[in-house]
Every structure is written in structure tokens, then in C-alpha cells.
matplotlib code that plots the C-alpha trace (Angstrom):
import matplotlib.pyplot as plt

x = [36.4, 37.6, 36.6, 32.9, 32.9, 31.4, 28.3, 25.2, 23.6, 20.8, 23.2, 25.1, 21.9, 21.1, 24.6, 24.2, 20.9, 22.6, 25.6, 23.6, 21.7, 18.1, 16.7, 17.9, 17.1, 13.5, 13.3, 14.7, 11.9, 9.3, 10.5, 10.6, 7.8, 6.1, 8.2, 11.4, 10.5, 10.0, 13.3, 15.2, 13.7, 14.7, 18.2, 18.6, 17.5, 19.9, 22.9, 24.6, 27.8, 29.3, 32.9, 33.6, 35.8, 33.0, 30.6, 33.1, 33.7, 30.0, 29.5, 32.4, 31.1, 27.7, 29.3, 31.3, 28.1, 26.3, 29.1, 29.3, 25.6, 26.0, 28.9, 27.0, 24.0, 26.1, 28.3, 27.7, 29.7, 33.1, 33.0, 32.1, 34.9, 37.5, 36.6, 36.2, 39.6, 41.3, 39.4, 39.5, 41.8, 41.1, 40.0, 37.4, 36.2, 35.6, 33.8, 31.5, 30.8, 29.9, 27.6, 25.7, 25.8, 23.6, 20.6, 21.1, 18.9, 19.1, 16.4, 16.5, 15.7, 16.3, 17.5, 14.0, 11.8, 11.3, 10.7, 7.0, 4.9, 5.1, 8.9, 9.0, 6.4, 8.4, 11.5, 9.9, 6.8, 8.7, 10.5, 9.6, 6.6, 8.8, 11.1, 8.1, 6.7, 10.0, 10.2, 6.6, 7.1, 9.7, 8.3, 5.5, 2.2, 0.3, 2.9, 2.9, -0.9, -0.7, 1.9, 0.0, -3.2, -1.4, 0.0, -1.8, -4.5, -2.8, 0.5, -1.4, -2.6, 0.8, 2.5, -0.2, 0.2, 4.0, 3.8, 1.5, 3.8, 7.1, 8.3, 11.9, 14.0, 17.7, 20.1, 21.9, 18.7, 17.8, 21.3, 21.3, 17.8, 18.9, 22.0, 20.1, 17.5, 20.0, 21.9, 18.7, 18.4, 22.0, 21.2, 20.0, 22.6, 23.5, 23.0, 25.7, 26.4, 26.5, 24.3, 25.6, 22.5, 19.9, 16.6, 17.5, 18.3, 15.1, 13.1, 14.7, 13.7, 10.2, 9.8, 10.4, 8.2, 4.5, 2.0, 0.6, 4.0, 4.8, 1.6, 1.9, 5.6, 5.0, 2.0, 4.0, 7.0, 4.8, 3.8, 7.4, 8.7, 6.2, 8.8, 10.9, 7.8, 7.0, 10.5, 10.3, 7.0, 8.5, 11.1, 8.7, 6.2, 3.0, -0.1, -2.0, 0.8, -0.4, -2.4, 0.9, 2.0, 1.5, -1.2, 1.6, 3.3, 0.0, -0.7, 2.8, 2.3, -1.1, 0.3, 2.4, -0.5, -2.7, -6.4, -7.2, -4.5, -5.8, -9.4, -8.3, -6.1, -8.9, -11.3, -9.6, -9.8, -13.3, -14.6, -11.2, -9.0, -6.8, -9.7, -10.7, -7.2, -6.7, -10.1, -9.4, -6.4, -8.0, -10.4, -14.2, -14.3, -11.6, -13.4, -16.5, -14.6, -12.8, -16.0, -17.7, -14.8, -15.0, -18.7, -18.4, -15.5, -17.5, -15.7, -11.9, -9.4, -7.5, -4.3, -5.1, -5.9, -2.6, -0.6, -2.2, -1.4, 2.1, 2.6, 1.6, 3.8, 6.7, 6.1, 6.1, 9.4, 10.9, 9.9, 11.2, 14.5, 14.7, 14.0, 10.7, 8.7, 9.5, 8.4, 8.3, 9.9, 9.3, 9.8, 11.3, 9.5, 9.0, 10.6, 8.4]
y = [2.5, 0.5, 3.5, 2.9, -0.9, -1.3, 0.6, -1.2, 0.0, 1.6, 3.5, 4.7, 5.9, 7.8, 9.3, 10.4, 12.1, 14.0, 14.9, 16.4, 18.7, 19.1, 20.8, 18.2, 15.4, 16.6, 16.4, 12.8, 11.9, 12.7, 9.8, 7.1, 4.6, 4.7, 1.7, 3.3, 6.5, 4.6, 2.7, 5.9, 7.8, 5.1, 5.0, 8.8, 8.9, 6.1, 8.0, 10.2, 12.2, 11.5, 12.4, 14.5, 11.9, 9.3, 11.7, 12.2, 8.5, 7.7, 10.5, 9.3, 5.7, 7.0, 9.0, 6.0, 3.9, 6.5, 6.7, 2.9, 2.8, 5.5, 3.8, 0.5, 2.2, 3.9, 1.0, -2.2, -4.0, -4.1, -0.5, 0.5, -1.7, -0.1, 3.4, 2.6, 0.9, 4.0, 6.2, 4.1, 1.2, -2.5, -3.5, -0.7, -1.2, -4.9, -4.3, -1.7, -3.9, -6.9, -4.9, -3.4, -6.0, -8.6, -6.3, -3.4, -3.4, 0.1, 1.5, 4.8, 7.9, 6.0, 9.2, 10.8, 7.7, 8.3, 12.0, 13.1, 14.1, 17.8, 17.9, 15.9, 18.3, 21.3, 20.3, 18.7, 20.7, 23.1, 20.3, 19.1, 16.8, 13.9, 14.4, 14.4, 11.3, 9.5, 10.3, 9.4, 6.1, 5.1, 6.5, 5.1, 5.1, 6.9, 9.7, 9.8, 10.2, 13.0, 14.9, 14.4, 15.8, 19.0, 19.7, 22.2, 20.3, 20.8, 19.4, 16.5, 15.4, 15.6, 13.7, 11.0, 10.5, 10.3, 7.7, 5.6, 5.7, 5.7, 2.1, 1.6, 4.7, 4.7, 4.4, 7.5, 9.6, 8.2, 8.9, 12.5, 13.2, 11.7, 13.9, 17.1, 16.4, 15.2, 18.4, 20.3, 18.2, 18.8, 22.3, 20.8, 21.5, 20.1, 22.1, 22.7, 19.7, 21.0, 18.6, 15.6, 13.5, 12.4, 13.9, 17.4, 16.3, 14.4, 17.4, 19.7, 17.2, 16.8, 20.6, 20.6, 17.8, 18.1, 17.8, 14.5, 12.8, 14.4, 13.1, 9.6, 9.3, 10.3, 8.0, 5.1, 5.8, 6.2, 2.6, 1.6, 4.2, 6.5, 8.2, 9.1, 10.6, 12.6, 14.0, 14.9, 16.7, 18.8, 20.1, 20.6, 23.4, 22.2, 24.2, 23.3, 24.9, 28.4, 28.5, 28.6, 31.8, 35.2, 37.5, 39.8, 36.9, 35.7, 39.2, 39.5, 36.1, 37.0, 40.1, 37.7, 35.3, 35.5, 35.6, 32.8, 30.5, 31.4, 30.5, 27.2, 26.4, 27.2, 25.0, 22.0, 23.3, 24.8, 24.8, 24.2, 26.4, 27.1, 28.8, 30.7, 32.1, 33.2, 34.9, 36.7, 38.3, 39.7, 42.5, 41.8, 42.8, 40.3, 37.6, 38.1, 37.9, 34.7, 33.1, 34.1, 32.7, 29.4, 29.1, 29.9, 27.6, 24.5, 21.1, 21.3, 18.5, 17.5, 17.9, 21.6, 22.2, 20.7, 22.7, 25.9, 25.0, 24.2, 27.5, 29.2, 27.0, 27.8, 31.6, 31.1, 29.2, 31.9, 34.7, 32.6, 32.2, 35.9, 36.7, 38.5, 36.1, 33.5, 29.9, 27.9, 24.5, 21.6, 22.8, 26.1, 29.1, 32.5, 35.6, 38.6]
z = [-4.5, -1.5, 0.7, 0.0, -0.4, 3.1, 2.1, 0.7, -2.5, -0.5, 1.7, -1.4, -2.9, 0.3, 0.4, -3.3, -2.5, 0.4, -1.9, -4.7, -2.4, -1.2, -4.4, -6.8, -4.4, -4.3, -8.1, -8.0, -5.5, -8.1, -10.3, -7.6, -6.8, -3.4, -2.3, -3.5, -1.7, 1.6, 1.2, 0.3, 3.2, 5.7, 4.3, 4.5, 8.1, 9.0, 7.5, 10.1, 9.4, 6.0, 5.4, 2.3, 0.8, 1.1, -0.7, -3.4, -3.9, -4.1, -6.6, -8.7, -8.7, -9.8, -12.6, -13.8, -13.8, -15.8, -18.3, -18.6, -19.4, -21.9, -23.7, -23.8, -25.2, -27.9, -29.1, -27.1, -24.4, -26.2, -27.2, -23.6, -22.3, -24.5, -23.5, -19.8, -19.7, -21.1, -18.6, -15.4, -16.0, -16.8, -13.3, -12.8, -16.4, -15.9, -12.6, -14.2, -17.2, -15.0, -12.9, -15.9, -18.6, -16.9, -16.4, -18.8, -21.9, -23.2, -25.5, -27.3, -25.2, -22.0, -20.4, -20.7, -20.3, -16.5, -16.8, -16.3, -19.3, -18.4, -18.5, -21.8, -23.3, -22.3, -24.2, -27.3, -28.0, -30.4, -32.2, -35.7, -35.7, -36.9, -33.9, -31.5, -33.2, -32.8, -29.1, -28.4, -30.0, -27.4, -24.1, -21.9, -23.9, -21.0, -20.9, -24.7, -24.7, -22.1, -24.2, -27.4, -25.9, -24.9, -28.3, -30.7, -32.6, -36.0, -34.6, -33.0, -36.4, -38.0, -35.1, -35.2, -38.9, -38.6, -35.8, -37.9, -40.9, -39.2, -39.8, -39.0, -38.1, -38.9, -35.9, -37.1, -37.0, -33.5, -32.1, -33.5, -32.0, -28.7, -28.7, -29.3, -26.6, -24.1, -24.5, -23.6, -20.4, -19.5, -18.2, -15.0, -12.3, -8.9, -5.7, -3.2, -1.0, 2.5, 4.4, 6.4, 6.4, 8.9, 9.8, 8.8, 5.3, 5.0, 6.3, 3.7, 1.0, 2.3, 2.4, -1.3, -2.6, -3.3, -0.5, -1.6, -1.7, 1.7, 3.3, 1.8, 2.8, 6.4, 6.8, 5.4, 7.5, 10.6, 10.4, 10.7, 13.1, 14.8, 17.0, 13.9, 12.2, 15.3, 15.3, 11.6, 12.1, 14.9, 12.4, 9.5, 8.8, 7.0, 5.9, 9.1, 11.2, 10.1, 13.3, 15.2, 13.5, 15.2, 13.8, 12.5, 10.7, 9.1, 7.9, 6.4, 4.6, 3.3, 1.5, -0.7, -1.6, -4.6, -3.7, -6.1, -4.5, -1.0, -1.9, -3.4, -0.4, 2.0, 0.1, 1.7, 5.3, 5.6, 9.1, 10.6, 12.9, 9.8, 8.0, 11.2, 11.9, 8.3, 8.1, 11.3, 9.7, 6.6, 6.0, 6.0, 2.4, 1.4, 3.6, 1.5, -1.7, -0.7, 0.4, -2.8, -4.8, -2.9, -3.6, -7.3, -8.0, -7.2, -6.8, -6.8, -7.3, -4.2, -6.2, -6.9, -3.3, -2.2, -4.8, -3.6, 0.0, -0.9, -2.6, 0.7, 2.7, 0.4, 0.9, 4.6, 4.5, 2.3, 4.7, 7.6, 5.9, 5.2, 8.9, 8.1, 10.2, 12.9, 12.7, 16.0, 15.5, 18.0, 21.5, 20.4, 21.5, 19.9, 21.4, 20.9]

ax = plt.figure().add_subplot(projection="3d")
ax.plot(x, y, z, "-o")
ax.set_aspect("equal")
plt.show()
């Protein structure tokens, strides 16, 4: 791996994010802390052109580290060393073991521990109550509580009873349960690696994350590099930029939007130019319906408003990519 020895761990992480593609990188962002997001963002923006062989080397190193961790988890240090030596040679095996053994303390279901509660629920909700109880016993208690609360009442009772009476589970049963669940997770695939890094890569990722993460990230980054954030914003399209679209484009977008989503999205921009321009491009009857929906729905969580706005932004970006509307970016003008 001499080719990538000159890169720091943060730089390698940034290159890995670029290599796996914007869609998968956006998913990874969801599992990072605020501090990690800031560090990753700065690293990505500092990476310029990355040669294909460097991407390949970083990806291979990552795969080796994952395999090493897996082997240590399955059979301990010596078991891992034996397999790694056969696969990569003694020198690489020793290096991997040294890098992992000092800090690695693998617990069962480590591969799902950092997944959010919704994801975990999706792939365990139809499992046997004993399996669910086992998984919930090893993941974060807050996530476990959220998952438990979303199970059918009858299953909740069964799972709770099994957790309380579980005692010590056999290693064989734990490993078999891990194997089955890990196989379900393995359906996740990498996107095409065509990006070379820099601001465009970051913009592609930001365009895919939720609105709250996007806003927090830009605000944090602005404190460190206001000029960089200004350049990023020039290349992004956010909900408030709807006012920059032509009336024809707005009308085309609105045909794709559910009225309920539109009402929730507008709840967060009442009295602003965004509300004004949208209302100007729908019929008076629909205006009345939307305003009535907004009044009836009462208080709405910020998260729900942001999700509705993000849905609309996603539709706008899709129509732009399909060439059905035109988004003006930065100093770029629109040719009518």
C-alpha cells in the first residue's frame, strides 16, 4: 500500500467516500457525529483529482481492514492472523493486526450497532421474538426502545419477556443469528465511482442528505471558511431557491407534488417570497385548499417540514437532470 502511505487517515476516508459514490456516501453521513461530518467535509473539499489507482488502493485497504475486524470477531487475533497471512502475506497481516488489536473490542452485532432504529426495525421486525430479543440486548438502549415501541403490541410483550429471561446465549446461536442478519444487510451496493473529489463531490452528497444535516453542516463550515460555503451554495439548489425558477418550471414541478407534502413544506415558509411565488402558480381553488390544510394541521415538527421540503427539492433536481426544467446555478443564466 506504499502508493497511499503519504495520505493521512482523514484523507483516506475522504477518498473512500468519493470512491463509493454520492448515494452511498450520503447514507454513510447519516451515521457520523456532527464533529465527524465537519471533519469529513473539510477533507473532501481539500481532495482534488484522485488517480484511479489511488482510489483502488484506498478501497482495497478498507476491505482488508473490514476483513481483519471480521476475522478477529469470529475467532480472535491468532485466527485472524492465520487467515490474513494466507490472503495477503505475513507483512500485510501483521500490519493489519497491529492497527486493529490495540483498539478493537468486538461485540456481537457490531455490524448493525451504528444503524438507525428504522433500518434495524426493517430487517428484524419479521424475525422470531427470540431473535429480536437477542439483537435488542446488544444494541444501544435508546435505539432498542424505539424499535420495541414500533413492534406490534403482542410481539412487544413476547420480546420483553424473552429479554428478561435470556440469561447467557450460546456463542453458536449468536454467530448464526449474526450470519443471517448480515446476509440481509449485504444487499446494499456501491454506486459508480466517477467523481474526482472537491466541491462538486461535496455538493452531490449534500444534495442527498436530509435538510437538517445540510443546514447544520453549512453553518458549521461557514465558521471556518465562509468563502467555501458561498461557493458550495452557488452550486446547490435548496428549497428557498424555488423563487429563482421560471413560472413554467414551478408549474411543472407542482404537478409532481402531493398536496399534503406541499402544505407541510409551506408551513415553514409562511409569509415569505417562497410561499408567494408558489401560491401565484396554482389555482385559486388549490390555494384555498392548501391554506385550509395548513390551518387544520396545527403545529408541525420541524423535521416533518424539512422532509417535505426535501421531497420537493428532490423532484426539482430530478426534473432538472431530465432536462424538463432548468435550474440557474451560481452566475449561470437561463436561456429562454
